[in-house]
N, CA, C and O atoms as a Maestro MAE file, in Angstrom:
{
 s_m_m2io_version
 :::
 2.0.0
}

f_m_ct {
 s_m_title
 :::
 protein
 m_atom[224] {
  # First column is atom index #
  i_m_mmod_type
  r_m_x_coord
  r_m_y_coord
  r_m_z_coord
  i_m_residue_number
  s_m_chain_name
  s_m_pdb_residue_name
  s_m_pdb_atom_name
  i_m_atomic_number
  :::
  1 25 1.221 -1.546 -0.087 1 A "MET " " N  " 7
  2 3 -0.116 -0.259 0.262 1 A "MET " " CA " 6
  3 2 0.703 1.200 0.003 1 A "MET " " C  " 6
  4 15 0.147 2.293 -0.108 1 A "MET " " O  " 8
  5 25 2.228 0.939 -0.070 2 A "GLY " " N  " 7
  6 3 3.333 1.712 -0.036 2 A "GLY " " CA " 6
  7 2 3.085 3.360 1.230 2 A "GLY " " C  " 6
  8 15 3.263 4.522 0.865 2 A "GLY " " O  " 8
  9 25 2.700 2.969 2.506 3 A "LEU " " N  " 7
  10 3 2.243 3.524 3.986 3 A "LEU " " CA " 6
  11 2 3.408 3.369 4.290 3 A "LEU " " C  " 6
  12 15 3.891 2.238 4.236 3 A "LEU " " O  " 8
  13 25 4.245 4.569 4.731 4 A "SER " " N  " 7
  14 3 5.687 4.751 5.219 4 A "SER " " CA " 6
  15 2 5.074 4.233 7.560 4 A "SER " " C  " 6
  16 15 3.903 4.427 7.889 4 A "SER " " O  " 8
  17 25 5.538 3.981 8.038 5 A "GLN " " N  " 7
  18 3 5.853 4.156 9.088 5 A "GLN " " CA " 6
  19 2 4.728 4.885 9.455 5 A "GLN " " C  " 6
  20 15 3.554 4.634 9.723 5 A "GLN " " O  " 8
  21 25 5.594 6.070 9.373 6 A "GLU " " N  " 7
  22 3 4.880 7.560 9.890 6 A "GLU " " CA " 6
  23 2 3.438 7.679 9.138 6 A "GLU " " C  " 6
  24 15 2.627 8.408 9.710 6 A "GLU " " O  " 8
  25 25 2.972 6.994 7.806 7 A "GLY " " N  " 7
  26 3 2.158 7.882 7.323 7 A "GLY " " CA " 6
  27 2 1.075 6.913 8.338 7 A "GLY " " C  " 6
  28 15 0.220 7.660 8.814 7 A "GLY " " O  " 8
  29 25 0.905 5.593 8.747 8 A "LEU " " N  " 7
  30 3 0.153 4.698 9.369 8 A "LEU " " CA " 6
  31 2 -0.288 5.314 9.780 8 A "LEU " " C  " 6
  32 15 -1.258 5.967 9.395 8 A "LEU " " O  " 8
  33 25 0.685 5.353 11.444 9 A "GLY " " N  " 7
  34 3 0.278 6.026 12.123 9 A "GLY " " CA " 6
  35 2 0.135 7.506 12.364 9 A "GLY " " C  " 6
  36 15 0.360 8.044 13.448 9 A "GLY " " O  " 8
  37 25 -0.265 8.134 11.245 10 A "GLU " " N  " 7
  38 3 -0.802 9.267 11.410 10 A "GLU " " CA " 6
  39 2 -2.657 8.378 11.241 10 A "GLU " " C  " 6
  40 15 -3.560 9.015 11.784 10 A "GLU " " O  " 8
  41 25 -2.921 7.515 10.787 11 A "ARG " " N  " 7
  42 3 -3.677 6.951 9.514 11 A "ARG " " CA " 6
  43 2 -4.871 6.200 11.002 11 A "ARG " " C  " 6
  44 15 -6.061 5.961 11.211 11 A "ARG " " O  " 8
  45 25 -3.763 6.121 11.565 12 A "LEU " " N  " 7
  46 3 -4.350 5.561 13.063 12 A "LEU " " CA " 6
  47 2 -3.971 6.281 14.724 12 A "LEU " " C  " 6
  48 15 -4.344 5.850 15.815 12 A "LEU " " O  " 8
  49 25 -3.117 7.493 14.431 13 A "GLY " " N  " 7
  50 3 -3.503 8.171 15.381 13 A "GLY " " CA " 6
  51 2 -2.157 8.025 16.543 13 A "GLY " " C  " 6
  52 15 -1.993 8.477 17.676 13 A "GLY " " O  " 8
  53 25 -1.611 7.463 15.952 14 A "VAL " " N  " 7
  54 3 -0.240 6.963 16.845 14 A "VAL " " CA " 6
  55 2 1.200 7.078 16.491 14 A "VAL " " C  " 6
  56 15 1.307 6.879 15.280 14 A "VAL " " O  " 8
  57 25 2.269 7.299 17.005 15 A "SER " " N  " 7
  58 3 3.599 7.869 16.615 15 A "SER " " CA " 6
  59 2 4.377 6.340 15.772 15 A "SER " " C  " 6
  60 15 4.185 5.139 15.966 15 A "SER " " O  " 8
  61 25 5.330 7.116 14.764 16 A "ARG " " N  " 7
  62 3 5.486 5.797 13.947 16 A "ARG " " CA " 6
  63 2 6.827 5.005 15.043 16 A "ARG " " C  " 6
  64 15 7.387 4.177 14.325 16 A "ARG " " O  " 8
  65 25 7.404 5.001 16.313 17 A "GLN " " N  " 7
  66 3 7.425 4.552 17.135 17 A "GLN " " CA " 6
  67 2 6.764 3.405 17.773 17 A "GLN " " C  " 6
  68 15 7.345 2.388 18.152 17 A "GLN " " O  " 8
  69 25 5.469 3.654 17.866 18 A "ALA " " N  " 7
  70 3 4.234 2.699 17.665 18 A "ALA " " CA " 6
  71 2 4.579 1.838 16.979 18 A "ALA " " C  " 6
  72 15 4.988 0.789 17.476 18 A "ALA " " O  " 8
  73 25 4.522 2.015 15.702 19 A "ILE " " N  " 7
  74 3 4.014 0.886 14.875 19 A "ILE " " CA " 6
  75 2 5.531 -0.007 14.640 19 A "ILE " " C  " 6
  76 15 5.453 -1.203 14.360 19 A "ILE " " O  " 8
  77 25 6.514 0.476 14.738 20 A "TYR " " N  " 7
  78 3 7.712 -0.049 14.886 20 A "TYR " " CA " 6
  79 2 7.707 -1.013 15.913 20 A "TYR " " C  " 6
  80 15 7.953 -2.145 15.496 20 A "TYR " " O  " 8
  81 25 7.514 -0.926 17.075 21 A "LYS " " N  " 7
  82 3 7.385 -2.062 17.958 21 A "LYS " " CA " 6
  83 2 5.996 -2.756 18.008 21 A "LYS " " C  " 6
  84 15 5.567 -3.518 18.875 21 A "LYS " " O  " 8
  85 25 5.345 -2.276 16.780 22 A "TRP " " N  " 7
  86 3 3.996 -3.673 15.935 22 A "TRP " " CA " 6
  87 2 4.628 -4.229 15.780 22 A "TRP " " C  " 6
  88 15 4.562 -5.451 15.917 22 A "TRP " " O  " 8
  89 25 5.445 -3.667 15.458 23 A "GLU " " N  " 7
  90 3 6.385 -4.398 14.179 23 A "GLU " " CA " 6
  91 2 7.299 -5.592 14.253 23 A "GLU " " C  " 6
  92 15 7.328 -6.674 13.667 23 A "GLU " " O  " 8
  93 25 8.127 -4.942 15.295 24 A "SER " " N  " 7
  94 3 9.394 -5.707 15.503 24 A "SER " " CA " 6
  95 2 8.652 -6.088 17.374 24 A "SER " " C  " 6
  96 15 9.091 -5.662 18.443 24 A "SER " " O  " 8
  97 25 7.383 -7.059 17.113 25 A "ASP " " N  " 7
  98 3 6.462 -7.789 18.623 25 A "ASP " " CA " 6
  99 2 7.273 -6.716 19.595 25 A "ASP " " C  " 6
  100 15 8.279 -7.386 19.830 25 A "ASP " " O  " 8
  101 25 7.398 -5.873 20.074 26 A "ALA " " N  " 7
  102 3 8.108 -5.319 21.210 26 A "ALA " " CA " 6
  103 2 6.643 -5.444 21.863 26 A "ALA " " C  " 6
  104 15 6.446 -6.263 22.760 26 A "ALA " " O  " 8
  105 25 5.315 -4.351 21.240 27 A "SER " " N  " 7
  106 3 4.322 -4.382 21.881 27 A "SER " " CA " 6
  107 2 3.155 -4.988 21.106 27 A "SER " " C  " 6
  108 15 3.547 -5.593 20.108 27 A "SER " " O  " 8
  109 25 2.015 -4.997 21.255 28 A "LEU " " N  " 7
  110 3 0.792 -5.292 20.730 28 A "LEU " " CA " 6
  111 2 -0.140 -3.500 20.898 28 A "LEU " " C  " 6
  112 15 -0.258 -2.688 21.816 28 A "LEU " " O  " 8
  113 25 -0.690 -3.585 19.241 29 A "PRO " " N  " 7
  114 3 -2.022 -2.662 19.887 29 A "PRO " " CA " 6
  115 2 -2.993 -3.052 20.169 29 A "PRO " " C  " 6
  116 15 -3.601 -4.076 19.856 29 A "PRO " " O  " 8
  117 25 -3.327 -1.789 21.142 30 A "GLU " " N  " 7
  118 3 -5.048 -1.499 21.697 30 A "GLU " " CA " 6
  119 2 -5.752 -2.529 20.436 30 A "GLU " " C  " 6
  120 15 -5.307 -2.815 19.324 30 A "GLU " " O  " 8
  121 25 -6.975 -2.919 21.097 31 A "ILE " " N  " 7
  122 3 -7.914 -3.626 19.891 31 A "ILE " " CA " 6
  123 2 -8.574 -2.318 18.780 31 A "ILE " " C  " 6
  124 15 -8.668 -2.424 17.557 31 A "ILE " " O  " 8
  125 25 -8.984 -1.082 19.640 32 A "ASP " " N  " 7
  126 3 -9.680 -0.799 18.666 32 A "ASP " " CA " 6
  127 2 -8.710 0.025 17.111 32 A "ASP " " C  " 6
  128 15 -9.172 0.677 16.175 32 A "ASP " " O  " 8
  129 25 -6.625 -0.561 17.559 33 A "LYS " " N  " 7
  130 3 -6.115 -0.115 16.016 33 A "LYS " " CA " 6
  131 2 -5.983 -0.826 15.693 33 A "LYS " " C  " 6
  132 15 -5.402 -0.693 14.616 33 A "LYS " " O  " 8
  133 25 -6.275 -2.363 16.078 34 A "LEU " " N  " 7
  134 3 -6.812 -3.657 15.204 34 A "LEU " " CA " 6
  135 2 -7.909 -3.362 14.267 34 A "LEU " " C  " 6
  136 15 -8.119 -3.526 13.065 34 A "LEU " " O  " 8
  137 25 -8.489 -2.895 15.218 35 A "ILE " " N  " 7
  138 3 -9.817 -3.082 13.525 35 A "ILE " " CA " 6
  139 2 -9.603 -2.393 12.893 35 A "ILE " " C  " 6
  140 15 -9.884 -2.529 11.703 35 A "ILE " " O  " 8
  141 25 -8.814 -0.981 13.517 36 A "THR " " N  " 7
  142 3 -8.934 -0.168 12.289 36 A "THR " " CA " 6
  143 2 -7.469 -0.693 11.420 36 A "THR " " C  " 6
  144 15 -7.223 -0.050 10.400 36 A "THR " " O  " 8
  145 25 -6.475 -1.862 11.802 37 A "LEU " " N  " 7
  146 3 -5.782 -1.962 10.926 37 A "LEU " " CA " 6
  147 2 -6.426 -3.077 9.554 37 A "LEU " " C  " 6
  148 15 -5.945 -3.026 8.422 37 A "LEU " " O  " 8
  149 25 -7.518 -3.987 9.922 38 A "SER " " N  " 7
  150 3 -8.175 -5.195 10.099 38 A "SER " " CA " 6
  151 2 -8.865 -4.220 8.611 38 A "SER " " C  " 6
  152 15 -8.744 -4.847 7.559 38 A "SER " " O  " 8
  153 25 -9.443 -3.012 8.493 39 A "LYS " " N  " 7
  154 3 -10.269 -2.432 7.619 39 A "LYS " " CA " 6
  155 2 -9.267 -2.060 6.790 39 A "LYS " " C  " 6
  156 15 -9.481 -2.047 5.577 39 A "LYS " " O  " 8
  157 25 -7.608 -1.581 7.479 40 A "ILE " " N  " 7
  158 3 -6.514 -0.580 6.360 40 A "ILE " " CA " 6
  159 2 -6.582 -1.351 4.923 40 A "ILE " " C  " 6
  160 15 -6.763 -1.155 3.721 40 A "ILE " " O  " 8
  161 25 -6.302 -2.393 5.913 41 A "PHE " " N  " 7
  162 3 -5.153 -4.190 5.057 41 A "PHE " " CA " 6
  163 2 -6.351 -4.941 4.668 41 A "PHE " " C  " 6
  164 15 -6.111 -5.971 4.039 41 A "PHE " " O  " 8
  165 25 -7.449 -4.701 4.868 42 A "SER " " N  " 7
  166 3 -8.474 -6.226 4.291 42 A "SER " " CA " 6
  167 2 -7.615 -7.630 5.308 42 A "SER " " C  " 6
  168 15 -6.920 -8.568 4.917 42 A "SER " " O  " 8
  169 25 -7.997 -7.278 6.524 43 A "LEU " " N  " 7
  170 3 -7.509 -8.322 7.178 43 A "LEU " " CA " 6
  171 2 -7.814 -8.763 7.895 43 A "LEU " " C  " 6
  172 15 -7.613 -8.205 8.974 43 A "LEU " " O  " 8
  173 25 -8.594 -10.209 7.912 44 A "PRO " " N  " 7
  174 3 -9.425 -10.072 9.301 44 A "PRO " " CA " 6
  175 2 -8.104 -10.215 10.560 44 A "PRO " " C  " 6
  176 15 -6.967 -10.619 10.318 44 A "PRO " " O  " 8
  177 25 -8.600 -9.786 11.858 45 A "VAL " " N  " 7
  178 3 -7.750 -9.610 13.168 45 A "VAL " " CA " 6
  179 2 -7.408 -10.926 13.909 45 A "VAL " " C  " 6
  180 15 -7.306 -11.046 15.130 45 A "VAL " " O  " 8
  181 25 -7.316 -11.483 13.371 46 A "GLY " " N  " 7
  182 3 -7.092 -12.760 13.705 46 A "GLY " " CA " 6
  183 2 -5.837 -13.048 12.871 46 A "GLY " " C  " 6
  184 15 -4.981 -13.784 13.363 46 A "GLY " " O  " 8
  185 25 -5.688 -12.616 11.855 47 A "TRP " " N  " 7
  186 3 -4.770 -12.775 11.085 47 A "TRP " " CA " 6
  187 2 -3.840 -11.830 10.921 47 A "TRP " " C  " 6
  188 15 -2.890 -12.071 10.177 47 A "TRP " " O  " 8
  189 25 -3.934 -10.697 11.525 48 A "LEU " " N  " 7
  190 3 -2.923 -9.870 12.383 48 A "LEU " " CA " 6
  191 2 -2.363 -10.257 14.618 48 A "LEU " " C  " 6
  192 15 -1.440 -10.182 15.430 48 A "LEU " " O  " 8
  193 25 -3.171 -10.474 14.519 49 A "LEU " " N  " 7
  194 3 -2.987 -11.746 15.541 49 A "LEU " " CA " 6
  195 2 -1.413 -13.196 15.517 49 A "LEU " " C  " 6
  196 15 -0.514 -13.529 16.289 49 A "LEU " " O  " 8
  197 25 -1.795 -13.518 14.455 50 A "GLY " " N  " 7
  198 3 -1.240 -15.084 14.166 50 A "GLY " " CA " 6
  199 2 -2.285 -16.269 14.395 50 A "GLY " " C  " 6
  200 15 -2.125 -17.438 14.045 50 A "GLY " " O  " 8
  201 25 -3.377 -15.730 15.048 51 A "VAL " " N  " 7
  202 3 -4.537 -17.018 14.733 51 A "VAL " " CA " 6
  203 2 -5.107 -17.808 13.960 51 A "VAL " " C  " 6
  204 15 -5.411 -18.991 14.114 51 A "VAL " " O  " 8
  205 25 -5.348 -16.611 12.494 52 A "GLU " " N  " 7
  206 3 -5.724 -16.589 11.950 52 A "GLU " " CA " 6
  207 2 -5.148 -16.997 10.301 52 A "GLU " " C  " 6
  208 15 -4.047 -16.528 10.016 52 A "GLU " " O  " 8
  209 25 -5.969 -17.980 9.057 53 A "GLN " " N  " 7
  210 3 -5.447 -17.139 8.293 53 A "GLN " " CA " 6
  211 2 -6.191 -16.209 6.966 53 A "GLN " " C  " 6
  212 15 -7.406 -16.093 6.805 53 A "GLN " " O  " 8
  213 25 -5.292 -15.701 6.236 54 A "ALA " " N  " 7
  214 3 -5.748 -14.768 5.566 54 A "ALA " " CA " 6
  215 2 -6.685 -14.934 4.552 54 A "ALA " " C  " 6
  216 15 -7.244 -13.929 4.112 54 A "ALA " " O  " 8
  217 25 -7.012 -16.288 4.004 55 A "GLY " " N  " 7
  218 3 -8.208 -16.498 3.117 55 A "GLY " " CA " 6
  219 2 -7.695 -16.104 1.770 55 A "GLY " " C  " 6
  220 15 -8.474 -15.814 0.862 55 A "GLY " " O  " 8
  221 25 -6.860 -16.094 1.678 56 A "ARG " " N  " 7
  222 3 -6.541 -15.494 0.132 56 A "ARG " " CA " 6
  223 2 -5.623 -16.406 -0.624 56 A "ARG " " C  " 6
  224 15 -5.282 -16.125 -1.773 56 A "ARG " " O  " 8
  :::
 }
 m_bond[223] {
  # First column is bond index #
  i_m_from
  i_m_to
  i_m_order
  :::
  1 1 2 1
  2 2 3 1
  3 3 4 2
  4 3 5 1
  5 5 6 1
  6 6 7 1
  7 7 8 2
  8 7 9 1
  9 9 10 1
  10 10 11 1
  11 11 12 2
  12 11 13 1
  13 13 14 1
  14 14 15 1
  15 15 16 2
  16 15 17 1
  17 17 18 1
  18 18 19 1
  19 19 20 2
  20 19 21 1
  21 21 22 1
  22 22 23 1
  23 23 24 2
  24 23 25 1
  25 25 26 1
  26 26 27 1
  27 27 28 2
  28 27 29 1
  29 29 30 1
  30 30 31 1
  31 31 32 2
  32 31 33 1
  33 33 34 1
  34 34 35 1
  35 35 36 2
  36 35 37 1
  37 37 38 1
  38 38 39 1
  39 39 40 2
  40 39 41 1
  41 41 42 1
  42 42 43 1
  43 43 44 2
  44 43 45 1
  45 45 46 1
  46 46 47 1
  47 47 48 2
  48 47 49 1
  49 49 50 1
  50 50 51 1
  51 51 52 2
  52 51 53 1
  53 53 54 1
  54 54 55 1
  55 55 56 2
  56 55 57 1
  57 57 58 1
  58 58 59 1
  59 59 60 2
  60 59 61 1
  61 61 62 1
  62 62 63 1
  63 63 64 2
  64 63 65 1
  65 65 66 1
  66 66 67 1
  67 67 68 2
  68 67 69 1
  69 69 70 1
  70 70 71 1
  71 71 72 2
  72 71 73 1
  73 73 74 1
  74 74 75 1
  75 75 76 2
  76 75 77 1
  77 77 78 1
  78 78 79 1
  79 79 80 2
  80 79 81 1
  81 81 82 1
  82 82 83 1
  83 83 84 2
  84 83 85 1
  85 85 86 1
  86 86 87 1
  87 87 88 2
  88 87 89 1
  89 89 90 1
  90 90 91 1
  91 91 92 2
  92 91 93 1
  93 93 94 1
  94 94 95 1
  95 95 96 2
  96 95 97 1
  97 97 98 1
  98 98 99 1
  99 99 100 2
  100 99 101 1
  101 101 102 1
  102 102 103 1
  103 103 104 2
  104 103 105 1
  105 105 106 1
  106 106 107 1
  107 107 108 2
  108 107 109 1
  109 109 110 1
  110 110 111 1
  111 111 112 2
  112 111 113 1
  113 113 114 1
  114 114 115 1
  115 115 116 2
  116 115 117 1
  117 117 118 1
  118 118 119 1
  119 119 120 2
  120 119 121 1
  121 121 122 1
  122 122 123 1
  123 123 124 2
  124 123 125 1
  125 125 126 1
  126 126 127 1
  127 127 128 2
  128 127 129 1
  129 129 130 1
  130 130 131 1
  131 131 132 2
  132 131 133 1
  133 133 134 1
  134 134 135 1
  135 135 136 2
  136 135 137 1
  137 137 138 1
  138 138 139 1
  139 139 140 2
  140 139 141 1
  141 141 142 1
  142 142 143 1
  143 143 144 2
  144 143 145 1
  145 145 146 1
  146 146 147 1
  147 147 148 2
  148 147 149 1
  149 149 150 1
  150 150 151 1
  151 151 152 2
  152 151 153 1
  153 153 154 1
  154 154 155 1
  155 155 156 2
  156 155 157 1
  157 157 158 1
  158 158 159 1
  159 159 160 2
  160 159 161 1
  161 161 162 1
  162 162 163 1
  163 163 164 2
  164 163 165 1
  165 165 166 1
  166 166 167 1
  167 167 168 2
  168 167 169 1
  169 169 170 1
  170 170 171 1
  171 171 172 2
  172 171 173 1
  173 173 174 1
  174 174 175 1
  175 175 176 2
  176 175 177 1
  177 177 178 1
  178 178 179 1
  179 179 180 2
  180 179 181 1
  181 181 182 1
  182 182 183 1
  183 183 184 2
  184 183 185 1
  185 185 186 1
  186 186 187 1
  187 187 188 2
  188 187 189 1
  189 189 190 1
  190 190 191 1
  191 191 192 2
  192 191 193 1
  193 193 194 1
  194 194 195 1
  195 195 196 2
  196 195 197 1
  197 197 198 1
  198 198 199 1
  199 199 200 2
  200 199 201 1
  201 201 202 1
  202 202 203 1
  203 203 204 2
  204 203 205 1
  205 205 206 1
  206 206 207 1
  207 207 208 2
  208 207 209 1
  209 209 210 1
  210 210 211 1
  211 211 212 2
  212 211 213 1
  213 213 214 1
  214 214 215 1
  215 215 216 2
  216 215 217 1
  217 217 218 1
  218 218 219 1
  219 219 220 2
  220 219 221 1
  221 221 222 1
  222 222 223 1
  223 223 224 2
  :::
 }
}
């Protein structure tokens, strides 16, 4: 989608550092952020958490 950490952070209302922590498994997003991420990327929340396949 061509989103940078900063761009995604802006869409979610979080810092670029928060996105980095999620990507590096140092922390997990709050549930409302997971829901928004699932909508942005058209993926199930379970896939984002690693417990479900994307079905693609």
